[in-house]
C-alpha positions, 0 to 999 in steps of 0.5 A: 243278628247283624248284617255281616253275620246274616251275609255270612250265613247266606253264603254258607247256605248257598254253597251247601245248596250248590254242592247238593245240586252238583252232586244230584245232577252228577248222580242223575246223569252219570250214574254216580252219587248216593242215588246210584251207589249200587243196587243195594241202595235206593232207586231213582225215586228214593225207594228200594231196588227191584229185588230179583229172588233166585233160588239155586241148587246147593252145589252152586248157590254160594258161587252164584251169590258171589257172581250176583254181588259182582253183577250188582257192582255193574249197577244194572237197572230196569226202568230206572230202578237199580236191581238187587239179585238175592240168591238163596239155596234150596234143594232141587227136589224140595223147590220142585215140590213147593212150586208144584203144590203152590208156593207157601212162604210160611213153609217154603221160605221166600218165593223165587222169581228165578229157579235154577235147579241142578238139572232140567230133569226137575223142570220136566217133573215140575211141568208134569206135576203142575199139568197133573194137578191142573195148575198153571205151567210155571216154566217158559217155553224156552229155558237156557242153562248156565253151567254143565256137569255130568253125573259120575260114579265117584270112587276112591282111586285105588278101587277104580284102578283095581277095576281098570280105570281109566281105560276100562269101560265101567258102569252100572253093570260093574256096580251090579256085579260087585254088589252081587258078588259075595266076595266083594272086593276080594274078587279083585284081590282086595278082601281087606276092602270088604263088601262093595258099599254104595253111597246114594242120595234120595231121588225125591230131593237130590239130582244125583240120586234122581239121575243115578236112578234114571241111569240105572233104569237105562242100563237095565233096559240096554236103551239110550232113549225111548224108555217107556213105563212098560219097559221099566216095569219089566221084572228083570229090569226091576231086579237089576235096579234092586240089585244096584240098590242092595249095595247102598249103605244108606241114603241121604238128602244131599251128597255132602253127607257122604263126602263129609263122612268120607273126608273124616274117614280119610283123616283117620286113614280109613278112606277105603272102608267107609264107602266104595263109590258115591254118585255125584256131579263131576264137579263134586269130585274136584271139590272133594279132592281139594279138601272142600266137599261143601263146594263153597268158595269160602271154605276152599283151602280150609282143609288139606286134600285127602290122602286117597283122592276120588276119580270119576267113572263115566257110566259106559251105558250113558249118563245124565247131565246136570245142565243147571237151567235158569228158569224165570218163572211164569208165575203171577208174582213175576212181573215184566220188570222182574223178567227183564231183570232176570234176562239181564242177569242171565246174559251176565252169567253166560258171558265169558268172564262169568263162565270162567268163574264156573270153570274155576270150580270145575263146572264145564261151560254151559255148552259142555266145554271142559275147562282147565280143571277137567283133567286126569290129574284131577281124577276127571276125564275131559273126553268123557262122557261119550254118551249122554242121556236125555231125561225120559218123557215126563210120564216115564220120569215121574214113574221112575221117581215114584218107583224108588219106594218099591226098588230102594233098599229097605230099612230097620229103624229105631226111633229114640225120643228124649222125654226129659223134663225140658221137653215140656218147655213151651214154644211160644210162637207155636202155642205148644210144647217142644214135646207136643211138636216133636210128637206130631212130627214123629207121627207124621214121619211114619208115612215116609217109610215103606210098608215093609220097613221095620220101625220100633220106638224107645224113649229115655229119661233118667229113672224112667221107671221110678225105681232108680234102675232104668233110663230107657224104655222100649215101648214098641218092638221092631216090626214092619210099619204096616202092622206097627204104625197104629201102636207107635202112634198110640204110644207117641201120643201118650208121651209126657215129659219127666226127668233128666237126659241120660243121652249116652246110656240111651244111645249105647243101649239102643245101638247094642239092641240094634246090633243084636238083631242086625239085618245085613240086607237093610239099612240099620239106624237109630234116629235119636231126638234130644233137646239137652245135654247128658245128665247121667252121673252114672255114665259120662263117658262120651269117648267110650261111646264114640269108640263103640259107635266106630265099629264094623257092626255099624248101626248108623245114628242120626241125631236131631239136635232139638231146641236151643239147649241141645248139645249139637257139638256132642250129637255131631260127634256121635253122628260122625263116629257112626258115619251118619249125619246130624240134623239141626232143629234148634228152632223147634218149629222146624221139627217137621221139616227136619224129620223129613230130611232125617227119614230121607236116609232110609 
């Protein structure tokens, strides 16, 4: 290489080094450049950002994720490290249970550094459960909150107006009277609306379900504070709570089940015949009235508003509030750096600009101040609630939640299990077949029923008897679980995979049998687990099945779409036609969790 080319190469290298040094020092001293391009990039020392894991309740998780992204754009740092806030969604009850027993990432997912349930009630329960188990307290002495939304009884507007809304003082006593009146809505001049039907979530998982149960106990006692175990166990109090529960159409793990079904009923012009009321947060009334029952900012505007909107009834006996606490956990995995990062994100969330974001989705500000969307035109009353209730003491709240097994409406459930040949396919990561996993999950699910719930067992596959005549076999007739469980377990353990999947025939026959013995005092449902598509050449009439399921003799069908080859689309249509919900177990390893969610409807 000649001298001229060497000098040219040296100049190029010098320029490159100079540019690199300029960029480096600019980034080091002004926060710009690759080293600080945002919290998702590398830290000062070239490592990853400090990750702050936030587990939030479902109604605000999507919004919280958006705000977290905006926070990262401000380039927050702790001890020179960038901060990456990762928001995941998990129900308040499920998170509380996981924390109380000791978080297992293999079962519960990524463990949180910060927990934001929907309400402080869950924080009270966590403290009670950890103390009872002699586990360390995971909650700091002082807990801030980031938003505010009271529990309401949401009702289609014409029904609420028939009761005197918005001027009349309405509440749990109103629901009790309606539930006990054999005329139903006929007592208010609307026999076409039928009986009073209440939609309510399971208080073991859902904040609205827990707060509705607590609120009903307060109403039954006539108290607004100082509930005691002795008072809630009084016979007349228990009778009142059972009376309200008697009007429930079915339970659910999340209120979205009811709101999504109500939206579909409204689309068909049947918005006044699915449910009469559902207990939800105030902000969920606004979500539904925008055509967005999911409450996800991403889906806002995807569906038109309903023809029959909901309005909010604020129980005159008082109501509990979802105050959305922000709990940096005092757990061993949460170090000082994460606590500092958590404090920084909290301050961002409570700043005026972010509080305005919450107001844009019908939350109230963290101090309860109503925003511009809390208006009568939107079905909400800014001057309400006039009386708010604090969660009772930890011992009383724990007893109320546990009492639900005694006071809830009883169920009559048929387990309908697919035993087609594909159920024998192996699940590599589990070391077992799909059928073996499903058998164990079904057996375990029996413990989730009350002793006096009625449960039966059927199975289906083409030519199940080998004579070309039958595709369905009734193995255990309907009877109380207390007497039926041993026989059901025995029959499930003996199941083996056989032929094809006569899905439509199996559901049709199961529903017909359930209707023949319909018990109006119970929740009547079929839980159908299937891993394939209909393979019955003698019955391929899906539309006929859907028409049959949409009936006043309603037996709700809760399908589990099991494995990657399950016909989730068709099973969703079946669930919607019967005004129930479908559950996705496309990953067979999750079937035990899915069964828990399904049985929460009963």
